[in-house]
Structure formats: structure tokens, C-alpha cells
A tleap script that builds the chain and sets N, CA, C and O, in Angstrom:
source leaprc.protein.ff14SB
mol = sequence {
  NMET GLU GLU ASP LYS MET ASP ASP PHE ILE
  ASP GLU LEU TYR PRO GLU LEU THR LEU GLU
  THR ASP ASP ILE ILE MET THR ILE ALA VAL
  LYS LYS ASP TYR SER LYS ILE GLU ASP LEU
  ALA GLU ARG LYS GLU GLU PHE VAL ASN ASP
  LEU LYS GLY PHE ILE LYS GLU PHE GLU GLU
  THR SER GLU SER ASP ASP PHE MET ARG TYR
  TYR ASP CASP
}
set mol.1.N position { -14.881 18.315 12.420 }
set mol.1.CA position { -13.503 18.636 12.659 }
set mol.1.C position { -12.757 18.706 11.328 }
set mol.1.O position { -13.070 17.977 10.388 }
set mol.2.N position { -11.794 19.572 11.267 }
set mol.2.CA position { -11.041 19.792 10.035 }
set mol.2.C position { -10.245 18.552 9.623 }
set mol.2.O position { -10.169 18.226 8.439 }
set mol.3.N position { -9.649 17.859 10.607 }
set mol.3.CA position { -8.854 16.667 10.300 }
set mol.3.C position { -9.728 15.557 9.704 }
set mol.3.O position { -9.297 14.855 8.789 }
set mol.4.N position { -10.943 15.397 10.213 }
set mol.4.CA position { -11.867 14.394 9.679 }
set mol.4.C position { -12.223 14.699 8.230 }
set mol.4.O position { -12.338 13.784 7.414 }
set mol.5.N position { -12.398 15.971 7.903 }
set mol.5.CA position { -12.708 16.368 6.528 }
set mol.5.C position { -11.539 16.023 5.601 }
set mol.5.O position { -11.747 15.558 4.480 }
set mol.6.N position { -10.322 16.251 6.069 }
set mol.6.CA position { -9.150 15.937 5.264 }
set mol.6.C position { -9.035 14.430 5.064 }
set mol.6.O position { -8.719 13.977 3.963 }
set mol.7.N position { -9.285 13.652 6.108 }
set mol.7.CA position { -9.241 12.187 5.986 }
set mol.7.C position { -10.277 11.701 4.983 }
set mol.7.O position { -9.986 10.820 4.174 }
set mol.8.N position { -11.470 12.257 5.026 }
set mol.8.CA position { -12.514 11.887 4.066 }
set mol.8.C position { -12.096 12.232 2.643 }
set mol.8.O position { -12.342 11.463 1.713 }
set mol.9.N position { -11.469 13.382 2.478 }
set mol.9.CA position { -11.006 13.813 1.161 }
set mol.9.C position { -9.943 12.853 0.623 }
set mol.9.O position { -9.985 12.459 -0.542 }
set mol.10.N position { -9.000 12.484 1.474 }
set mol.10.CA position { -7.943 11.548 1.073 }
set mol.10.C position { -8.558 10.199 0.726 }
set mol.10.O position { -8.157 9.579 -0.259 }
set mol.11.N position { -9.521 9.734 1.514 }
set mol.11.CA position { -10.191 8.455 1.242 }
set mol.11.C position { -10.868 8.465 -0.124 }
set mol.11.O position { -10.877 7.451 -0.821 }
set mol.12.N position { -11.426 9.591 -0.503 }
set mol.12.CA position { -12.074 9.696 -1.811 }
set mol.12.C position { -11.042 9.702 -2.932 }
set mol.12.O position { -11.300 9.170 -4.012 }
set mol.13.N position { -9.877 10.297 -2.690 }
set mol.13.CA position { -8.830 10.343 -3.703 }
set mol.13.C position { -8.170 8.982 -3.901 }
set mol.13.O position { -7.956 8.552 -5.034 }
set mol.14.N position { -7.854 8.316 -2.817 }
set mol.14.CA position { -7.106 7.070 -2.854 }
set mol.14.C position { -7.850 5.990 -2.072 }
set mol.14.O position { -8.016 6.097 -0.856 }
set mol.15.N position { -8.293 4.959 -2.771 }
set mol.15.CA position { -8.929 3.864 -2.025 }
set mol.15.C position { -7.892 3.172 -1.146 }
set mol.15.O position { -6.718 3.084 -1.508 }
set mol.16.N position { -8.330 2.688 0.000 }
set mol.16.CA position { -7.430 2.001 0.921 }
set mol.16.C position { -7.753 0.521 0.953 }
set mol.16.O position { -8.895 0.107 0.752 }
set mol.17.N position { -6.722 -0.265 1.210 }
set mol.17.CA position { -6.845 -1.710 1.294 }
set mol.17.C position { -6.051 -2.156 2.507 }
set mol.17.O position { -4.918 -1.717 2.703 }
set mol.18.N position { -6.632 -3.022 3.321 }
set mol.18.CA position { -5.920 -3.588 4.453 }
set mol.18.C position { -5.660 -5.056 4.161 }
set mol.18.O position { -6.584 -5.834 3.923 }
set mol.19.N position { -4.381 -5.420 4.185 }
set mol.19.CA position { -3.964 -6.799 3.971 }
set mol.19.C position { -3.538 -7.360 5.320 }
set mol.19.O position { -2.843 -6.692 6.085 }
set mol.20.N position { -3.955 -8.590 5.608 }
set mol.20.CA position { -3.643 -9.164 6.913 }
set mol.20.C position { -3.284 -10.631 6.779 }
set mol.20.O position { -3.973 -11.404 6.113 }
set mol.21.N position { -2.176 -10.998 7.436 }
set mol.21.CA position { -1.789 -12.396 7.600 }
set mol.21.C position { -1.649 -12.634 9.098 }
set mol.21.O position { -1.971 -11.759 9.900 }
set mol.22.N position { -1.173 -13.806 9.473 }
set mol.22.CA position { -0.951 -14.081 10.895 }
set mol.22.C position { 0.127 -13.166 11.478 }
set mol.22.O position { 0.135 -12.896 12.679 }
set mol.23.N position { 1.034 -12.690 10.624 }
set mol.23.CA position { 2.189 -11.932 11.107 }
set mol.23.C position { 2.151 -10.431 10.835 }
set mol.23.O position { 2.810 -9.662 11.536 }
set mol.24.N position { 1.394 -10.006 9.833 }
set mol.24.CA position { 1.451 -8.608 9.399 }
set mol.24.C position { 0.053 -8.087 9.085 }
set mol.24.O position { -0.771 -8.786 8.495 }
set mol.25.N position { -0.194 -6.850 9.491 }
set mol.25.CA position { -1.362 -6.094 9.035 }
set mol.25.C position { -0.805 -4.857 8.341 }
set mol.25.O position { -0.038 -4.098 8.934 }
set mol.26.N position { -1.192 -4.657 7.090 }
set mol.26.CA position { -0.681 -3.517 6.331 }
set mol.26.C position { -1.857 -2.817 5.667 }
set mol.26.O position { -2.627 -3.437 4.934 }
set mol.27.N position { -1.989 -1.530 5.927 }
set mol.27.CA position { -3.002 -0.723 5.260 }
set mol.27.C position { -2.288 0.160 4.254 }
set mol.27.O position { -1.343 0.874 4.589 }
set mol.28.N position { -2.760 0.099 3.011 }
set mol.28.CA position { -2.133 0.880 1.959 }
set mol.28.C position { -3.182 1.732 1.257 }
set mol.28.O position { -4.342 1.340 1.128 }
set mol.29.N position { -2.755 2.885 0.814 }
set mol.29.CA position { -3.587 3.740 -0.026 }
set mol.29.C position { -3.079 3.573 -1.453 }
set mol.29.O position { -1.881 3.697 -1.711 }
set mol.30.N position { -3.982 3.296 -2.368 }
set mol.30.CA position { -3.608 3.019 -3.750 }
set mol.30.C position { -3.784 4.290 -4.578 }
set mol.30.O position { -4.900 4.786 -4.738 }
set mol.31.N position { -2.684 4.808 -5.097 }
set mol.31.CA position { -2.712 6.046 -5.873 }
set mol.31.C position { -2.965 5.801 -7.357 }
set mol.31.O position { -3.508 6.664 -8.047 }
set mol.32.N position { -2.577 4.640 -7.844 }
set mol.32.CA position { -2.703 4.335 -9.267 }
set mol.32.C position { -4.160 4.035 -9.612 }
set mol.32.O position { -4.868 3.383 -8.844 }
set mol.33.N position { -4.596 4.515 -10.767 }
set mol.33.CA position { -5.961 4.265 -11.243 }
set mol.33.C position { -5.958 3.012 -12.114 }
set mol.33.O position { -5.524 3.049 -13.266 }
set mol.34.N position { -6.436 1.919 -11.567 }
set mol.34.CA position { -6.466 0.646 -12.286 }
set mol.34.C position { -7.730 0.489 -13.133 }
set mol.34.O position { -7.901 -0.538 -13.791 }
set mol.35.N position { -8.594 1.463 -13.129 }
set mol.35.CA position { -9.862 1.341 -13.854 }
set mol.35.C position { -9.672 1.311 -15.371 }
set mol.35.O position { -10.567 0.887 -16.102 }
set mol.36.N position { -8.528 1.753 -15.834 }
set mol.36.CA position { -8.274 1.757 -17.275 }
set mol.36.C position { -8.016 0.350 -17.826 }
set mol.36.O position { -8.064 0.133 -19.037 }
set mol.37.N position { -7.744 -0.592 -16.935 }
set mol.37.CA position { -7.535 -1.990 -17.332 }
set mol.37.C position { -8.888 -2.696 -17.207 }
set mol.37.O position { -9.359 -2.961 -16.101 }
set mol.38.N position { -9.485 -2.989 -18.319 }
set mol.38.CA position { -10.851 -3.528 -18.314 }
set mol.38.C position { -10.930 -4.966 -17.811 }
set mol.38.O position { -11.857 -5.315 -17.081 }
set mol.39.N position { -9.969 -5.803 -18.192 }
set mol.39.CA position { -10.003 -7.205 -17.793 }
set mol.39.C position { -9.622 -7.338 -16.314 }
set mol.39.O position { -8.553 -6.887 -15.903 }
set mol.40.N position { -10.493 -7.953 -15.527 }
set mol.40.CA position { -10.280 -8.073 -14.084 }
set mol.40.C position { -8.999 -8.836 -13.761 }
set mol.40.O position { -8.254 -8.434 -12.867 }
set mol.41.N position { -8.730 -9.930 -14.475 }
set mol.41.CA position { -7.525 -10.724 -14.216 }
set mol.41.C position { -6.266 -9.902 -14.513 }
set mol.41.O position { -5.295 -9.960 -13.758 }
set mol.42.N position { -6.282 -9.148 -15.593 }
set mol.42.CA position { -5.138 -8.288 -15.929 }
set mol.42.C position { -4.968 -7.177 -14.902 }
set mol.42.O position { -3.848 -6.844 -14.515 }
set mol.43.N position { -6.081 -6.611 -14.464 }
set mol.43.CA position { -6.039 -5.546 -13.449 }
set mol.43.C position { -5.429 -6.081 -12.161 }
set mol.43.O position { -4.581 -5.436 -11.544 }
set mol.44.N position { -5.874 -7.269 -11.765 }
set mol.44.CA position { -5.353 -7.880 -10.540 }
set mol.44.C position { -3.867 -8.176 -10.686 }
set mol.44.O position { -3.093 -7.915 -9.766 }
set mol.45.N position { -3.458 -8.718 -11.834 }
set mol.45.CA position { -2.054 -9.020 -12.074 }
set mol.45.C position { -1.197 -7.750 -12.001 }
set mol.45.O position { -0.117 -7.756 -11.409 }
set mol.46.N position { -1.679 -6.684 -12.595 }
set mol.46.CA position { -0.946 -5.403 -12.566 }
set mol.46.C position { -0.810 -4.897 -11.133 }
set mol.46.O position { 0.264 -4.443 -10.738 }
set mol.47.N position { -1.884 -4.970 -10.354 }
set mol.47.CA position { -1.838 -4.515 -8.970 }
set mol.47.C position { -0.854 -5.350 -8.160 }
set mol.47.O position { -0.047 -4.801 -7.410 }
set mol.48.N position { -0.910 -6.669 -8.304 }
set mol.48.CA position { -0.014 -7.545 -7.548 }
set mol.48.C position { 1.435 -7.284 -7.952 }
set mol.48.O position { 2.313 -7.262 -7.089 }
set mol.49.N position { 1.702 -7.089 -9.226 }
set mol.49.CA position { 3.062 -6.759 -9.671 }
set mol.49.C position { 3.527 -5.421 -9.093 }
set mol.49.O position { 4.683 -5.285 -8.692 }
set mol.50.N position { 2.635 -4.443 -9.050 }
set mol.50.CA position { 2.977 -3.150 -8.458 }
set mol.50.C position { 3.254 -3.299 -6.966 }
set mol.50.O position { 4.158 -2.658 -6.432 }
set mol.51.N position { 2.476 -4.144 -6.297 }
set mol.51.CA position { 2.665 -4.383 -4.865 }
set mol.51.C position { 4.012 -5.060 -4.614 }
set mol.51.O position { 4.725 -4.699 -3.679 }
set mol.52.N position { 4.356 -6.036 -5.444 }
set mol.52.CA position { 5.662 -6.689 -5.325 }
set mol.52.C position { 6.793 -5.687 -5.555 }
set mol.52.O position { 7.796 -5.707 -4.842 }
set mol.53.N position { 6.634 -4.818 -6.544 }
set mol.53.CA position { 7.635 -3.786 -6.806 }
set mol.53.C position { 7.779 -2.831 -5.637 }
set mol.53.O position { 8.887 -2.411 -5.301 }
set mol.54.N position { 6.658 -2.488 -5.019 }
set mol.54.CA position { 6.663 -1.609 -3.850 }
set mol.54.C position { 7.458 -2.240 -2.714 }
set mol.54.O position { 8.270 -1.576 -2.071 }
set mol.55.N position { 7.221 -3.519 -2.472 }
set mol.55.CA position { 7.927 -4.221 -1.398 }
set mol.55.C position { 9.410 -4.319 -1.722 }
set mol.55.O position { 10.247 -4.104 -0.845 }
set mol.56.N position { 9.749 -4.639 -2.966 }
set mol.56.CA position { 11.155 -4.724 -3.382 }
set mol.56.C position { 11.850 -3.371 -3.212 }
set mol.56.O position { 12.980 -3.304 -2.730 }
set mol.57.N position { 11.177 -2.310 -3.606 }
set mol.57.CA position { 11.740 -0.968 -3.455 }
set mol.57.C position { 11.974 -0.638 -1.982 }
set mol.57.O position { 13.019 -0.096 -1.624 }
set mol.58.N position { 10.997 -0.965 -1.126 }
set mol.58.CA position { 11.138 -0.719 0.305 }
set mol.58.C position { 12.315 -1.511 0.882 }
set mol.58.O position { 13.068 -1.010 1.717 }
set mol.59.N position { 12.455 -2.754 0.422 }
set mol.59.CA position { 13.525 -3.618 0.912 }
set mol.59.C position { 14.897 -2.996 0.693 }
set mol.59.O position { 15.818 -3.237 1.473 }
set mol.60.N position { 15.040 -2.213 -0.342 }
set mol.60.CA position { 16.329 -1.632 -0.713 }
set mol.60.C position { 16.585 -0.262 -0.075 }
set mol.60.O position { 17.602 0.367 -0.367 }
set mol.61.N position { 15.693 0.202 0.777 }
set mol.61.CA position { 15.850 1.517 1.396 }
set mol.61.C position { 16.466 1.429 2.791 }
set mol.61.O position { 16.424 0.387 3.445 }
set mol.62.N position { 17.027 2.530 3.217 }
set mol.62.CA position { 17.550 2.582 4.587 }
set mol.62.C position { 16.417 2.529 5.607 }
set mol.62.O position { 16.630 2.128 6.751 }
set mol.63.N position { 15.215 2.934 5.199 }
set mol.63.CA position { 14.069 2.873 6.106 }
set mol.63.C position { 13.757 1.433 6.508 }
set mol.63.O position { 13.329 1.180 7.634 }
set mol.64.N position { 13.971 0.489 5.589 }
set mol.64.CA position { 13.706 -0.911 5.946 }
set mol.64.C position { 14.711 -1.390 6.991 }
set mol.64.O position { 14.356 -2.144 7.897 }
set mol.65.N position { 15.971 -0.949 6.865 }
set mol.65.CA position { 16.967 -1.285 7.885 }
set mol.65.C position { 16.590 -0.662 9.224 }
set mol.65.O position { 16.659 -1.317 10.263 }
set mol.66.N position { 16.192 0.605 9.192 }
set mol.66.CA position { 15.780 1.289 10.421 }
set mol.66.C position { 14.601 0.575 11.063 }
set mol.66.O position { 14.548 0.431 12.285 }
set mol.67.N position { 13.669 0.135 10.253 }
set mol.67.CA position { 12.501 -0.570 10.782 }
set mol.67.C position { 12.912 -1.867 11.453 }
set mol.67.O position { 12.407 -2.188 12.529 }
set mol.68.N position { 13.808 -2.611 10.849 }
set mol.68.CA position { 14.255 -3.886 11.417 }
set mol.68.C position { 15.042 -3.671 12.703 }
set mol.68.O position { 15.074 -4.551 13.563 }
set mol.69.N position { 15.673 -2.517 12.842 }
set mol.69.CA position { 16.399 -2.212 14.081 }
set mol.69.C position { 15.463 -2.079 15.276 }
set mol.69.O position { 15.914 -2.115 16.421 }
set mol.70.N position { 14.202 -1.932 15.030 }
set mol.70.CA position { 13.205 -1.892 16.117 }
set mol.70.C position { 13.334 -3.128 17.000 }
set mol.70.O position { 13.088 -3.061 18.205 }
set mol.71.N position { 13.719 -4.253 16.406 }
set mol.71.CA position { 13.777 -5.508 17.136 }
set mol.71.C position { 15.117 -5.750 17.821 }
set mol.71.O position { 15.293 -6.775 18.480 }
set mol.72.N position { 16.069 -4.819 17.675 }
set mol.72.CA position { 17.350 -4.934 18.368 }
set mol.72.C position { 17.133 -4.731 19.865 }
set mol.72.O position { 16.197 -4.049 20.283 }
set mol.73.N position { 17.989 -5.320 20.645 }
set mol.73.CA position { 17.900 -5.162 22.118 }
set mol.73.C position { 18.275 -3.798 22.553 }
set mol.73.O position { 18.253 -3.503 23.748 }
savepdb mol mol.pdb
quit
């Protein structure tokens, strides 16, 4: 199927990561190439900082307000 081929192509371009806690499951596609950072600890720190920035950016958008309105009566 054509859609499956596109999904495979996207998977090859951007690795995906699923993060899960008791309250949230989040699947993200990572566009940034972290392979240029040789030290594993530095690479991890950069990724976590980028993830925090992503969440902070989302928090400041109208989309985050719209999402929270899902829980309104």
C-alpha cells in the first residue's frame, strides 16, 4: 500500500521514540541529527534540553489551551 511505503520512508528519515509514564504516552519523531555529538552524556543532555524546550514552546501556544479544553464539561 502507498501509505505504508510513506510511513516506512518517514520512519527512516526520523527515528521515533515513545515516552510513557502512568499519566502520559507520547510518541515523538526526532528530526535533529544528534550523531554529530560524540559523547553519549552530552548527546543525551542536548536531547533532554531540546525536549524541555519543545514542551515549553508547546505550553505557550494556543494549541495547548485548546488541548486542555478537551477536559471542559
